[in-house]
C-alpha positions in Angstrom: 53.8 195.1 240.9 51.8 196.2 243.9 49.7 199.4 243.4 49.4 201.9 246.2 45.8 201.8 247.5 44.7 205.1 249.2 42.2 203.2 251.5 44.9 201.2 253.2 45.8 202.3 256.7 49.4 201.4 256.1 50.9 201.6 252.6 54.4 200.5 253.5 55.4 198.2 256.4 58.5 196.8 257.8 58.1 193.3 259.2 60.7 192.0 261.7 60.9 188.2 261.9 63.0 186.6 264.6 65.2 183.8 263.4 63.4 181.5 265.9 60.2 182.0 263.9 61.8 180.2 261.0 63.3 177.4 263.2 62.6 173.8 263.3 61.0 171.9 266.2 64.5 171.0 267.3 65.1 174.7 268.0 67.7 175.3 265.3 68.0 175.3 261.5 65.3 176.4 259.0 61.9 174.7 258.8 60.9 174.8 255.1 57.2 174.5 255.8 57.3 177.4 258.2 59.2 179.5 255.8 56.6 178.7 253.0 53.7 179.6 255.4 55.2 182.9 256.3 55.9 183.7 252.7 52.2 183.0 251.9 51.1 185.3 254.6 53.4 188.1 253.4 52.1 187.5 249.9 48.5 188.1 251.1 49.5 191.4 252.6 51.6 192.4 249.5 48.7 191.5 247.2 46.6 194.1 249.0 49.0 196.7 247.6 51.1 197.1 250.7 54.8 197.7 250.1 56.7 195.2 252.3 60.2 195.3 253.7 61.5 192.6 256.1 64.3 192.3 258.6 65.1 188.7 259.4 67.0 187.6 262.5 69.4 184.6 262.6 68.8 183.2 266.1 67.7 179.8 264.7 71.1 179.3 263.3 73.5 181.3 265.5 73.3 183.6 268.5 76.4 185.9 268.7 75.7 186.8 272.4 75.6 183.1 273.4 78.8 182.3 271.6 80.5 185.4 273.2 79.4 184.1 276.6 81.5 181.0 276.0 84.6 183.0 275.3 84.4 183.8 271.6 85.3 187.3 270.6 82.0 189.2 270.6 82.5 191.0 267.4 83.4 187.8 265.6 80.4 186.0 267.1 78.1 188.9 266.0 79.5 188.8 262.4 78.7 185.1 262.3 75.2 186.0 263.5 74.9 188.5 260.6 75.7 185.7 258.2 73.0 183.6 259.7 70.5 186.4 258.9 71.6 186.2 255.3 70.9 182.5 255.2 67.4 183.0 256.6 66.8 185.9 254.2 67.8 183.8 251.2 65.4 181.0 252.4 62.6 183.6 252.6 63.5 185.0 249.2 63.3 181.5 247.6 59.9 180.7 249.2 58.5 184.1 248.1 59.7 183.8 244.6 58.2 180.4 244.3 54.9 182.1 245.0 55.5 184.6 242.2 56.7 187.5 244.2 59.6 189.7 243.1 62.1 190.2 245.9 65.4 191.7 246.6 67.7 190.8 249.4 69.9 193.7 250.5 72.7 193.2 253.1 74.5 195.5 255.4 77.7 193.6 254.6 78.5 193.5 250.9 78.4 190.1 249.3 77.6 190.8 245.6 77.2 187.2 244.4 74.4 186.7 247.0 72.6 190.0 247.5 72.7 193.7 246.8 74.3 196.1 249.3 71.8 198.0 251.4 71.3 201.4 249.7 68.4 203.3 251.1 67.3 204.9 247.8 67.6 201.6 246.0 65.5 199.9 248.7 62.8 202.6 248.4 62.8 202.3 244.7 62.4 198.5 244.9 59.4 199.0 247.3 57.8 201.5 244.9 58.2 199.0 242.1 56.3 196.4 244.1 59.2 194.3 245.1 59.6 192.8 248.6 62.8 194.0 250.1 64.5 191.6 252.6 67.1 193.3 254.7 69.9 191.0 256.0 73.0 191.2 258.1 71.5 193.5 260.7 73.0 197.0 260.7 76.4 195.6 259.7 77.8 196.5 263.1 78.7 194.1 265.9 77.1 194.6 269.3 73.7 195.5 267.8 70.7 193.2 267.4 68.5 192.8 264.4 65.8 194.5 266.5 68.0 197.6 266.4 68.5 197.1 262.6 64.7 196.9 262.2 64.2 200.2 264.0 67.0 201.8 262.0 65.7 200.5 258.6 62.1 201.5 259.5 63.1 205.1 260.1 65.1 205.1 256.8 62.4 203.5 254.7 59.2 204.7 256.3 60.0 208.4 256.8 57.9 209.3 253.8 54.8 207.9 255.5 55.3 209.6 258.8 52.8 212.4 259.5 55.5 214.6 261.0 59.0 214.7 259.6 61.9 215.4 262.0 63.5 218.7 261.5 
């Protein structure tokens, strides 16, 4: 479990990874060595006592906007992209757990055999217990990118650490 360290500038962070960051040299798929390297970097930050949440994209596997441009229904294409983010999140989870980290994957689309549903209070509690929370399936809504999901989840999970709370 990570302990909160008052001297840290940031005690909780949300890291947004593009799917392309996990991709192979061919430009698609998942590169295992890259995933392991990123997991090791996250572990170094986590070991400092920083609570870590992550949003992972899926562009190395599927890009909904590109598929929609070829005639596929945009909402269907975006849902397929959300599934790609789950695949990347599970790869990150596997690599982190092999380094001894405790993780939870939470998804915006329910799939109980694979991951927990995203519940803000549960995610915060996991962070407080020192678990890395990997947030998958974007916001669960078509037409929105994982960048949007990262901004949304950051507000939801980081509000406690903001100097001024919205009224």
